[in-house]
C-alpha positions as a printed NumPy array, in Angstrom:
array([[   2.047,  -65.865, -115.219],
       [  -1.566,  -65.681, -116.314],
       [  -2.727,  -65.049, -112.717],
       [  -0.151,  -62.404, -112.073],
       [  -1.028,  -60.543, -115.293],
       [  -4.713,  -60.5  , -114.203],
       [  -3.776,  -57.898, -111.532],
       [  -2.909,  -54.315, -112.101],
       [   0.636,  -53.112, -111.926],
       [   1.858,  -50.98 , -108.958],
       [   2.567,  -48.145, -111.24 ],
       [  -1.138,  -47.734, -111.844],
       [  -1.99 ,  -47.692, -108.197],
       [  -0.563,  -44.091, -107.74 ],
       [  -2.779,  -42.776, -110.492],
       [  -5.834,  -44.438, -108.918],
       [  -4.891,  -43.07 , -105.353],
       [  -4.559,  -39.507, -106.92 ],
       [  -7.978,  -39.357, -108.415],
       [  -9.959,  -38.617, -105.201],
       [  -7.709,  -35.449, -104.784],
       [  -8.117,  -34.321, -108.38 ],
       [ -11.985,  -34.639, -107.981],
       [ -12.277,  -32.68 , -104.712],
       [ -13.194,  -29.034, -104.337],
       [ -10.439,  -26.889, -103.082],
       [ -12.679,  -25.9  , -100.083],
       [ -12.056,  -29.298,  -98.581],
       [  -8.284,  -29.434,  -99.238],
       [  -5.309,  -27.879,  -97.291],
       [  -3.781,  -25.16 ,  -99.373],
       [  -0.535,  -23.206,  -99.181],
       [  -0.093,  -19.679, -100.538],
       [   3.248,  -18.642, -102.145],
       [   3.901,  -14.987, -102.744],
       [   4.796,  -14.177, -106.413],
       [   5.466,  -10.404, -106.749],
       [   2.274,   -8.558, -107.   ],
       [   0.275,  -11.749, -106.868],
       [   0.376,  -15.181, -105.25 ],
       [   0.021,  -18.836, -106.238],
       [  -2.239,  -21.19 , -104.173],
       [  -1.019,  -24.786, -103.963],
       [  -3.629,  -27.385, -103.084],
       [  -3.4  ,  -30.963, -102.252],
       [  -4.715,  -31.668, -105.745],
       [  -1.732,  -29.915, -107.253],
       [   0.627,  -32.154, -105.299],
       [  -1.338,  -35.207, -106.341],
       [  -1.054,  -34.123, -110.032],
       [   2.694,  -33.514, -109.703],
       [   3.219,  -36.819, -107.935],
       [   1.571,  -38.568, -110.862],
       [   3.63 ,  -36.648, -113.305],
       [   6.849,  -37.737, -111.439],
       [   5.628,  -41.315, -111.427],
       [   5.087,  -41.204, -115.133],
       [   8.454,  -39.669, -115.756],
       [  10.092,  -42.466, -113.807],
       [   8.158,  -45.051, -115.762],
       [   9.343,  -43.418, -118.942],
       [  12.996,  -43.503, -117.87 ],
       [  12.679,  -47.147, -117.139],
       [  10.669,  -48.348, -120.035],
       [  11.148,  -45.594, -122.644],
       [   8.849,  -42.912, -124.086],
       [   7.654,  -45.124, -126.939],
       [   4.292,  -45.484, -125.279],
       [   3.566,  -41.794, -125.956],
       [   3.98 ,  -42.238, -129.682],
       [   0.399,  -43.268, -130.456],
       [  -0.977,  -40.123, -128.887],
       [   1.245,  -37.921, -130.958],
       [  -1.731,  -35.897, -132.396],
       [  -3.021,  -35.271, -128.891],
       [   0.289,  -34.103, -127.681],
       [   0.724,  -31.76 , -130.617],
       [  -2.721,  -30.361, -130.26 ],
       [  -2.333,  -30.036, -126.383],
       [   1.16 ,  -28.373, -126.625],
       [   0.012,  -25.884, -129.176],
       [  -3.088,  -24.94 , -127.285],
       [  -1.264,  -24.51 , -123.986],
       [   1.588,  -22.572, -125.724],
       [  -0.972,  -20.315, -127.294],
       [  -2.707,  -19.728, -123.847],
       [   0.549,  -18.68 , -122.248],
       [   1.384,  -16.418, -125.174],
       [  -2.012,  -14.733, -124.894],
       [  -1.265,  -13.434, -121.561],
       [   1.388,  -11.256, -123.341],
       [  -1.01 ,   -9.507, -125.651],
       [  -3.691,   -9.56 , -122.937],
       [  -1.387,   -7.116, -120.965],
       [  -1.072,   -4.875, -124.027],
       [  -4.788,   -4.77 , -124.775],
       [  -6.401,   -4.41 , -121.292],
       [  -4.956,   -1.737, -119.072],
       [  -6.072,   -3.566, -115.886],
       [  -4.984,   -6.978, -117.011],
       [  -3.551,   -8.836, -114.058],
       [  -0.578,  -10.353, -115.869],
       [   1.057,  -12.349, -113.037],
       [  -2.277,  -13.625, -111.893],
       [  -3.34 ,  -14.947, -115.262],
       [   0.088,  -16.314, -115.905],
       [  -0.244,  -18.396, -112.771],
       [  -3.741,  -19.688, -113.768],
       [  -2.384,  -20.511, -117.267],
       [   0.408,  -22.517, -115.845],
       [  -2.036,  -24.273, -113.449],
       [  -4.178,  -25.167, -116.362],
       [  -1.157,  -26.547, -118.092],
       [  -0.073,  -28.486, -114.944],
       [  -3.129,  -30.735, -115.304],
       [  -1.954,  -31.785, -118.704],
       [   0.398,  -34.068, -116.808],
       [  -2.529,  -36.304, -116.138],
       [  -2.848,  -36.896, -119.904],
       [   0.878,  -37.551, -120.415],
       [   1.052,  -39.977, -117.635],
       [  -1.787,  -42.322, -118.431],
       [  -0.146,  -44.063, -121.299],
       [   2.995,  -44.54 , -119.18 ],
       [   1.231,  -45.857, -116.084],
       [  -1.79 ,  -47.566, -117.686],
       [  -0.486,  -50.292, -119.965],
       [  -2.83 ,  -53.222, -119.691],
       [  -6.556,  -53.711, -119.257],
       [  -6.177,  -54.508, -115.538],
       [  -4.358,  -51.222, -115.046],
       [  -7.201,  -49.373, -116.766],
       [  -9.822,  -51.224, -114.817],
       [  -8.079,  -50.262, -111.553],
       [  -8.063,  -46.543, -112.345],
       [ -11.619,  -46.558, -113.714],
       [ -12.659,  -48.456, -110.697],
       [ -11.12 ,  -45.796, -108.388],
       [ -13.147,  -43.196, -110.38 ],
       [ -16.359,  -45.193, -110.   ],
       [ -15.663,  -45.696, -106.186],
       [ -15.244,  -41.818, -105.779],
       [ -18.336,  -41.225, -107.826],
       [ -20.323,  -43.469, -105.588],
       [ -19.036,  -41.514, -102.583],
       [ -19.941,  -38.219, -104.319],
       [ -23.416,  -39.316, -105.24 ],
       [ -24.055,  -40.465, -101.645],
       [ -22.843,  -37.133, -100.318],
       [ -25.095,  -35.254, -102.648],
       [ -28.119,  -37.441, -101.683],
       [ -27.376,  -36.804,  -98.021],
       [ -27.151,  -33.024,  -98.845],
       [ -30.395,  -33.235, -100.729],
       [ -32.185,  -34.925,  -97.774],
       [ -30.832,  -32.311,  -95.416],
       [ -28.526,  -34.62 ,  -93.29 ],
       [ -25.242,  -33.009,  -94.463],
       [ -24.225,  -29.347,  -95.095],
       [ -22.856,  -28.166,  -98.479],
       [ -20.776,  -25.101,  -99.114],
       [ -23.5  ,  -22.504,  -98.268],
       [ -24.799,  -24.605,  -95.24 ],
       [ -27.869,  -26.984,  -94.985],
       [ -30.043,  -26.443,  -98.061],
       [ -32.129,  -29.568,  -98.747],
       [ -34.355,  -30.175, -101.714],
       [ -32.185,  -28.534, -104.403],
       [ -29.435,  -29.136, -106.757],
       [ -26.303,  -30.249, -104.725],
       [ -22.579,  -29.903, -105.189],
       [ -21.412,  -32.887, -103.019],
       [ -17.808,  -32.252, -102.215],
       [ -16.97 ,  -31.158, -105.785],
       [ -19.219,  -28.289, -107.039],
       [ -22.457,  -28.739, -109.101],
       [ -20.75 ,  -28.685, -112.533],
       [ -17.8  ,  -30.761, -111.351],
       [ -20.15 ,  -33.26 , -109.801],
       [ -22.   ,  -33.394, -113.18 ],
       [ -18.65 ,  -34.134, -114.929],
       [ -17.61 ,  -36.907, -112.501],
       [ -21.042,  -38.442, -112.499],
       [ -21.348,  -38.076, -116.207],
       [ -18.096,  -39.867, -116.708],
       [ -19.13 ,  -42.84 , -114.67 ],
       [ -22.692,  -42.821, -116.105],
       [ -21.015,  -43.304, -119.623],
       [ -19.613,  -46.642, -118.336],
       [ -23.214,  -47.746, -118.029],
       [ -24.071,  -46.417, -121.438],
       [ -21.167,  -48.334, -122.981],
       [ -22.041,  -51.397, -121.147],
       [ -25.659,  -51.205, -122.582],
       [ -24.49 ,  -50.421, -126.073],
       [ -21.501,  -52.879, -126.361],
       [ -22.446,  -55.74 , -124.063],
       [ -22.144,  -58.368, -123.048],
       [ -18.961,  -57.424, -121.262],
       [ -16.257,  -59.434, -119.228],
       [ -17.133,  -59.637, -115.636],
       [ -15.07 ,  -56.88 , -114.165],
       [ -16.116,  -54.414, -116.911],
       [ -19.754,  -55.423, -116.254],
       [ -19.397,  -54.556, -112.639],
       [ -17.771,  -51.155, -113.451],
       [ -20.585,  -50.382, -115.906],
       [ -23.329,  -51.278, -113.461],
       [ -21.833,  -49.385, -110.437],
       [ -20.804,  -46.421, -112.582],
       [ -24.143,  -46.236, -114.334],
       [ -26.147,  -46.157, -111.041],
       [ -23.878,  -43.826, -109.183],
       [ -23.463,  -41.516, -112.197],
       [ -27.184,  -41.239, -112.895],
       [ -27.903,  -40.251, -109.276],
       [ -25.076,  -37.778, -109.174],
       [ -25.8  ,  -36.13 , -112.419],
       [ -29.57 ,  -35.853, -111.52 ],
       [ -28.609,  -34.2  , -108.175],
       [ -26.155,  -31.82 , -109.667],
       [ -28.932,  -30.257, -111.682],
       [ -26.466,  -29.446, -114.484],
       [ -28.338,  -29.1  , -117.827],
       [ -24.993,  -28.886, -119.576],
       [ -24.237,  -32.408, -118.225],
       [ -27.491,  -33.724, -119.623],
       [ -26.435,  -32.475, -123.064],
       [ -23.088,  -34.317, -122.686],
       [ -24.769,  -37.498, -121.618],
       [ -27.343,  -37.313, -124.529],
       [ -24.504,  -37.081, -127.009],
       [ -22.601,  -39.862, -125.211],
       [ -25.684,  -42.239, -125.513],
       [ -26.04 ,  -41.576, -129.168],
       [ -22.324,  -42.076, -129.88 ],
       [ -22.315,  -45.316, -127.77 ],
       [ -24.979,  -46.592, -130.112],
       [ -22.898,  -45.61 , -133.173],
       [ -19.753,  -47.345, -131.63 ],
       [ -21.706,  -50.602, -131.337],
       [ -22.554,  -50.148, -135.007],
       [ -18.841,  -49.907, -135.738],
       [ -18.408,  -53.317, -134.162],
       [ -20.661,  -54.732, -136.78 ],
       [ -24.168,  -54.424, -135.397],
       [ -26.654,  -52.009, -134.105],
       [ -27.77 ,  -52.467, -130.533],
       [ -30.963,  -54.456, -130.16 ],
       [ -34.254,  -52.626, -129.666],
       [ -34.09 ,  -53.352, -125.982],
       [ -30.645,  -51.864, -125.73 ],
       [ -31.647,  -48.796, -127.69 ],
       [ -34.646,  -48.376, -125.367],
       [ -32.394,  -48.745, -122.267],
       [ -29.999,  -46.06 , -123.635],
       [ -32.92 ,  -43.726, -124.451],
       [ -34.573,  -44.486, -121.056],
       [ -31.437,  -43.572, -119.112],
       [ -31.173,  -40.198, -120.891],
       [ -34.885,  -39.516, -120.463],
       [ -34.861,  -40.342, -116.722],
       [ -31.869,  -38.271, -116.002],
       [ -33.038,  -35.29 , -118.096],
       [ -36.52 ,  -35.525, -116.305],
       [ -34.732,  -35.568, -112.971],
       [ -32.543,  -32.577, -113.727],
       [ -35.414,  -30.481, -115.19 ],
       [ -37.606,  -31.317, -112.132],
       [ -34.805,  -30.074, -109.837],
       [ -34.365,  -26.954, -111.95 ],
       [ -38.   ,  -26.335, -112.713],
       [ -38.122,  -22.964, -110.976],
       [ -35.108,  -21.844, -113.094],
       [ -36.528,  -23.209, -116.344],
       [ -39.724,  -21.438, -115.682],
       [ -38.014,  -18.099, -115.125],
       [ -35.777,  -18.596, -118.206],
       [ -38.815,  -19.31 , -120.443],
       [ -40.314,  -15.982, -119.166],
       [ -36.997,  -14.261, -119.797],
       [ -37.032,  -15.504, -123.407],
       [ -40.636,  -14.431, -123.735],
       [ -41.926,  -17.93 , -124.327],
       [ -44.065,  -17.588, -121.219],
       [ -45.498,  -14.282, -120.004],
       [ -43.358,  -12.305, -117.547],
       [ -44.714,  -11.666, -114.006],
       [ -42.472,   -9.531, -111.936],
       [ -39.68 ,   -8.65 , -114.399],
       [ -36.471,   -7.974, -112.55 ],
       [ -37.474,   -9.611, -109.237],
       [ -38.34 ,  -12.959, -110.945],
       [ -34.876,  -13.119, -112.593],
       [ -32.985,  -12.869, -109.396],
       [ -30.662,  -15.841, -109.072],
       [ -31.45 ,  -17.134, -112.608],
       [ -28.212,  -18.741, -113.813],
       [ -29.696,  -19.353, -117.311],
       [ -30.447,  -15.554, -117.774],
       [ -26.943,  -14.52 , -116.414],
       [ -25.239,  -16.945, -118.832],
       [ -27.18 ,  -15.392, -121.667],
       [ -25.939,  -11.877, -120.598],
       [ -22.332,  -12.974, -120.142],
       [ -22.484,  -14.86 , -123.308],
       [ -23.636,  -11.719, -125.128],
       [ -20.725,   -9.775, -123.751],
       [ -18.346,  -12.624, -124.661],
       [ -19.558,  -12.616, -128.26 ],
       [ -19.252,   -8.803, -128.514],
       [ -15.685,   -8.966, -127.304],
       [ -14.972,  -11.794, -129.84 ],
       [ -16.455,   -9.768, -132.803],
       [ -14.168,   -6.888, -131.925],
       [ -11.081,   -9.157, -131.472],
       [ -11.706,  -12.098, -133.697],
       [  -8.186,  -13.301, -134.608],
       [  -6.341,  -13.949, -131.341],
       [  -8.69 ,  -12.546, -128.835],
       [  -8.01 ,  -10.267, -125.808],
       [  -5.848,  -12.701, -123.705],
       [  -6.387,  -15.521, -121.273],
       [  -8.857,  -14.682, -118.578],
       [  -9.165,  -11.188, -119.791],
       [ -13.044,  -11.316, -120.043],
       [ -13.121,  -10.871, -116.245],
       [ -11.203,   -7.526, -116.451],
       [ -13.246,   -4.192, -116.385],
       [ -11.481,   -2.678, -119.328],
       [ -12.552,   -5.755, -121.382],
       [ -16.166,   -6.105, -120.6  ],
       [ -16.902,   -2.356, -119.721],
       [ -17.488,   -1.085, -123.228],
       [ -20.322,   -3.518, -123.614],
       [ -22.054,   -3.121, -120.289],
       [ -24.383,   -0.389, -121.328],
       [ -25.572,   -2.294, -124.493],
       [ -26.054,   -5.42 , -122.35 ],
       [ -28.243,   -3.528, -119.895],
       [ -30.328,   -2.078, -122.747],
       [ -30.686,   -5.483, -124.308],
       [ -31.556,   -7.27 , -121.047],
       [ -33.242,   -4.679, -118.926],
       [ -35.081,   -7.149, -116.644],
       [ -31.858,   -8.959, -115.509],
       [ -30.579,   -7.875, -112.029],
       [ -27.488,   -5.839, -111.826],
       [ -25.837,   -8.501, -109.805],
       [ -25.913,  -10.819, -112.868],
       [ -23.708,   -8.384, -114.86 ],
       [ -19.878,   -8.452, -114.322],
       [ -18.325,   -5.818, -112.093],
       [ -15.002,   -5.223, -110.213],
       [ -16.779,   -6.814, -107.186],
       [ -18.003,   -9.838, -109.265],
       [ -15.515,  -10.914, -111.895],
       [ -17.918,  -13.392, -113.553],
       [ -16.129,  -13.743, -116.702],
       [ -17.903,  -15.69 , -119.529],
       [ -19.528,  -18.936, -118.116],
       [ -19.199,  -20.864, -121.268],
       [ -15.906,  -22.417, -122.168],
       [ -16.433,  -22.046, -126.009],
       [ -17.596,  -18.473, -125.963],
       [ -14.771,  -17.606, -123.546],
       [ -12.178,  -19.331, -125.76 ],
       [ -13.3  ,  -17.387, -128.746],
       [ -13.346,  -14.041, -126.862],
       [ -10.01 ,  -14.584, -125.062],
       [  -8.175,  -16.554, -127.688],
       [  -9.893,  -15.636, -130.957],
       [ -10.604,  -17.896, -133.829],
       [  -7.047,  -19.373, -133.508],
       [  -7.493,  -20.352, -129.874],
       [ -11.096,  -21.547, -130.366],
       [  -9.884,  -23.893, -133.24 ],
       [  -7.057,  -25.142, -131.107],
       [  -9.464,  -25.851, -128.133],
       [ -11.751,  -27.85 , -130.383],
       [  -8.818,  -29.441, -132.087],
       [  -7.709,  -30.893, -128.844],
       [ -10.869,  -32.801, -128.464],
       [ -10.849,  -33.838, -132.156],
       [  -7.297,  -35.279, -131.68 ],
       [  -8.678,  -37.283, -128.715],
       [ -11.6  ,  -38.647, -130.734],
       [  -9.441,  -39.496, -133.739],
       [  -6.782,  -41.525, -131.63 ],
       [  -9.335,  -43.342, -129.478],
       [ -11.64 ,  -43.926, -132.466],
       [  -8.976,  -45.666, -134.571],
       [  -8.066,  -47.787, -131.519],
       [ -11.632,  -48.668, -130.925],
       [ -12.063,  -49.755, -134.602],
       [  -9.361,  -52.495, -134.265],
       [  -9.66 ,  -53.427, -130.611],
       [ -10.465,  -57.022, -129.701],
       [ -13.831,  -57.525, -127.798],
       [ -12.213,  -57.433, -124.438],
       [ -10.534,  -54.083, -125.117],
       [ -13.449,  -52.385, -126.974],
       [ -14.958,  -51.094, -123.717],
       [ -11.749,  -49.536, -122.648],
       [ -11.226,  -47.777, -126.015],
       [ -14.877,  -46.539, -126.079],
       [ -14.681,  -44.952, -122.543],
       [ -12.487,  -42.057, -123.419],
       [ -14.53 ,  -41.037, -126.397],
       [ -17.68 ,  -40.89 , -124.224],
       [ -15.676,  -39.065, -121.436],
       [ -14.668,  -36.458, -123.968],
       [ -18.314,  -35.891, -124.919],
       [ -19.349,  -35.508, -121.311],
       [ -16.647,  -32.849, -120.814],
       [ -17.608,  -31.045, -123.912],
       [ -21.118,  -30.845, -122.61 ],
       [ -20.264,  -29.593, -119.202],
       [ -17.981,  -27.019, -120.683],
       [ -21.056,  -25.298, -122.143],
       [ -22.104,  -24.32 , -118.562],
       [ -18.682,  -23.451, -117.116],
       [ -15.89 ,  -20.988, -118.005],
       [ -12.261,  -22.024, -118.383],
       [ -11.166,  -22.201, -114.779],
       [  -7.804,  -23.714, -113.871],
       [  -7.407,  -26.454, -111.271],
       [ -10.99 ,  -27.683, -111.086],
       [ -12.09 ,  -31.338, -111.354],
       [ -13.625,  -30.623, -114.981],
       [ -10.048,  -29.802, -116.144],
       [  -8.798,  -32.985, -114.575],
       [ -11.401,  -35.139, -116.354],
       [ -10.694,  -33.503, -119.665],
       [  -6.979,  -34.235, -119.503],
       [  -7.626,  -37.715, -118.042],
       [  -9.935,  -38.42 , -120.928],
       [  -7.264,  -37.296, -123.328],
       [  -4.783,  -39.528, -121.579],
       [  -6.894,  -42.61 , -121.873],
       [  -7.472,  -41.717, -125.553],
       [  -3.715,  -41.746, -126.009],
       [  -3.499,  -45.019, -124.165],
       [  -6.289,  -46.695, -126.141],
       [  -4.043,  -47.978, -128.98 ],
       [  -1.703,  -49.708, -126.556],
       [  -4.71 ,  -51.257, -124.56 ],
       [  -6.19 ,  -52.446, -127.901],
       [  -2.887,  -54.351, -128.663],
       [  -2.322,  -55.597, -125.018],
       [  -2.693,  -59.167, -124.346]])
């Protein structure tokens, strides 16, 4: 009996097998287009993987009951309220913006909601520590592959989306921010291992492999937002160790700090040209060629788009202008002239237009602009619910389960960091990681009690 229980259950295998499809850019997936009136829905292999996991969770619930969902009640309440609000916002979005693409945005809202199945199914499929270790191990293995892919792209041996472009930030087979999310998630395993160690053998192996692959992948992604998430995760990992009754030793604190410093230095070195341009944009360093020097500066563009998003929010502060409406001309148009006057050196290409529906490339500003104060609070409340459920489980978890309870807390911090640099886009790996982290948060109480 003891030997059999040391192995993961078959129900967890399907979730582990689905992860490579969830963390894969749609560019590399077969897709099918389904006409829907004036718009269409694109179904990718990742959608089928998520639906298959959802079906497996439903079958598991029919056989074993839905009681395992009860500890995550706050997460389900927060998630359901947010998703219902997102769907409802498409209705008033249609009434506010004359060019609001109602059916298109309903489809993306439903796709954003679809990925919530990942959260619901984790507590149903992951019931014991071996189950959790299998799923996390699959994520680590995929992160290793992604980091190797990014390294080969960096060295010029493999093409990326735009062809062969060595010596710069790389997307691997995910996209730069999604690579940062996946790599950041596995890097937190290493951070947790440093802060909470010593760990059982399998968890120690996951922490070592995840930490190395994650550090490499996050560095090559060049995502500053990912660094913010990792810095927060390192600090919280040390605090979690304190909750276990002791501060990490000076050597462990130095190791946590060293990891963050090395990754930060690598990212900034890779983005040095962008950082230099941004400092000139802010006036911290003297400008040289004004508009021409800002060409392609993602930092400057995010400031412009963030400015427009804040202006939209200030004019629609309660419930916003509707899901994904910041990409519509009638929504951003009234603020374009002011944005051009405020940022005269930023190239026209960085401003939104009918040809370039940039939207707001910061999830928090976008949530405030499109969903108002209500939606913004609901968005943050979803993370807060995850922290609360996993945090309580961590506080009472036995030593062998403390690592499993800490991981979703650190994953949520990583996703919150990466969302600073990316808008709310449905069906991307970052959405998958967000819901996966919430699912593991909901499963943490059961894992803490498992024997």
